[in-house]
Phi, psi and omega in degrees: 000311178269135180299311178192159174232109182242136182234142179297161177290162179303323179299315179295321175304313183299316181298317182303317186286336185257001175232161180230019187269353182287159176286154184301324187263014177306131182264128177253346177202156180227135177233104188058234177270356184269135179255145176248116184270164174306315185297318178297318179297313180298318180296321180293320176296317179299319182295320184278323185247008174054238186269009184298138177302127185299331181290345184262357178276125186294159179297324178297319180291323176293321178293326180295321178297312183292331175296317180298317180295316180296319178301318179299312178299322178297316180296321181296317181296315179295322178299319179292320179297325179276001179063029176290338178284359177264003178297126184305319180293323176298313181297320181297315181295318179297319179294320181294319178297320179295316174306313183296317182295318180290325177296317178298319180295322175295319176300317179296315182285327184270340183236300186298309182297331181280339178266331182244109181285160176300322178299317178294320179297318181298319180291320179293322179294324181297314180297315181297329182269011181236154172258108187239135171237147183204162165256134185236146175231132182236128177250124179272174176203168181298126178092354178288150181270106173113305184254097183269149178200155183269059176214156178283166180295322180295321181293320180296319179295319176299313179297322179299319177298320179295318179296316180299320179298319180295319175300316180295334177276359176097010178292153184295118181298326179294318178295322180293322178295320177297322184282320191248334188299140175261003180262108185296323179299320178294317182298318182301332178263013181057029177081000184282127176245107185216108354271164171281130184246140177302132181089359183294317183253287184199156183297328180294328177291316178305312181298321184287327187274342182300124178078002180293138182275149175306133181095346181281160178249127181253129178115189001295141175249116183268127179225173175283357177260350180145184181244127186250138172230127181230141171252119184283126176266312177218150175211096185242131179291130179285156181300323180258029188277355176282100184268123176204173176059233183300320181296322180292323177295321178296319177299320179295316177299318180298314178300314184298310182298324183282322192238340191237007187296317182295316178295322178296319180298320181292315177299320179300313180296319180296316180289322176301317178298319180297313182299314185291332180290337179276348181226144179288134178214151179181177180247153175261106182297318181297315180298318180298313183294323178296315183295319179296322177296318177300314182300320181297318180288318181299316183283348179276352182265145179295141176075024179296141181208170179304323186284349184271359171289137182282160177304324178295320179293321181292335188277352183293131184278131179254327183199169177210152174207123187059230179267005181265128177256141176253114180261172175305316181298316178302316182298310182294322180297337179298341186266358177049049173088007186240018181297324179300335180281328191244000190302330184294339178290339187239021188272016175236155178304321180296314182298320180292316181297323181293314185286328180288325175295319176299320178293322176295322177299315178299313183295331177300320179287321179298309180300316178298320179296322179293321178300330180269001176074027185289348176293344178261004175297128184307320181293317180296317180299320179294321179295319176296315179302317178297318179294318176302313181300317182294320181286323178292324176299317180293321178296320179293317178299319180294323179297317180301314181300318181289328181280348185275106179256131180240127179243173183301329179294318177301314184297315181295320181296316179293321179300314180296324183282344186229031183303326183296339178287338187246036172274134171265120185292163178294152185226155178228141179278130187225143162239148182229154165230122182244124176224160184266353184252125185291326181291320176298320179299320178297317180298315180296321178300315180300315180294319182291336182281344183289152180297137178067019178286148181258098184296324181294321178292323177298320180295316179302325183277316195255326187304142181258010172262110186307314181297329184283341179299312181294332181268358183065027177080005187285116176266357182070202180273123182244132179281169182296328181267026186294157177289348180278003167049242186305325181302312181291321181297318182292324182294311178299320180296325181285326182092191187282148172051055180232155166258120186267126183299158184301138172217158183264134173214115184068221183277356188247158164257128187251141166242130185239152168237131178250158178237219185284162176248126175268126182294157176300144179218155177278124176288146181283163178300318179299325182294326187246016184307312183298317180295318182291321179298318177297318180294318179294319176299319179297318179295317182290323177294322178297318177299313181297319180294000000 
């Protein structure tokens, strides 16, 4: 079925991981017509081994990762061959995910990228990828957010220049922080910042500190939180400090959420209004009223579920935007089978109008993104490819499970071939008394050895294991491989109906009473049927795969 599966040598895998000069699309393996790139391999390694240094990942581990990637690609090829990618639910979910991805990409290009320049991102990434320690002094002023002081902003700026001059002349930065800082937490640490973290003070401080050399003085940096002066003690690039690709995108999102979220929200609303003004959009009052009446009737019947809406009910139009209509069916499908759980939140005209307006806002971004051709953006296409592979792999695994048929003959054959796995070992009934004093243990043994003594009452009185007091020391029937270890070994060595002399095990001295021994026995097929069925299914699925 597959033309060939070729994998690079172990040496090439090692070279790929230790160098970064290859092209992004370098192919390191091929499965049929599907290619496995260096980037895909690296991403899989990072996902499995997180921030671990690539040179410390063993060759066996690397080969295991690429084998998993190849297995996934094989499943994808077979899933397509079986036409599992024509499943309507699969197509619907892929389409919905693509809508979401292109809307996000449009938001990124129209809002995030315009607020966060490449230069700013590079500086922020540089600080995140470095280990920095510094001494800091923060001067507040009237009206500053966070660091208050009874001085004007102009007076604070003038004082900051004086402090910087003293630092430049070699005065002790810790003493200067104690004398001048208006940040009490910083004073408590004598101004020491170890380590300096991106976002700790202010974005302007992050920008100023990026690339600063040890011994240099940064600032004064004027912000709305105060004025910062820092003396850099160390600035060392971390081993994993080269931020690019997915890490850079994470840094961008982090920057945006910390510093630009409010501005981004304003831009989002403005752009949404612009997009919607270019295309007709609105709600159907008649459709909403009809749907709410349907929901009221639908929810009053026993066993109501998303699937019990009729085709006629699903076809009712609720809203429109551009050439796109939103029907009851579209609306319900957004809940992925859980509308029945949440319908009460939208059971009023106001609730329905609010969620439909939000949906139209979202669709305005999706439609605009498609008009701009963002579904062909390389990053979006790769994300869709990854999603398709993941979903097709899941569909293939589900197909395997459905195709795996197990009958009584299979179960009997497996049981006969593996009887030794289903032996119940011999067991002995045991009672115990555990104390930490050896002399007390001797005394208990003497009492327990007397004719007609009640071992359970002795256990309730003397044992120092709280749970065993209520049980009268009863351990029940214990097999030879029991977790009670030495206790069970001593009991088997003594035999049936014996009082076992004190012995030490762990922190306790034990006195035991034994009862009968149940011989080992073969479990019946009916007793282990569930376990055998799972084992046989697993074997058959592995063979099919």
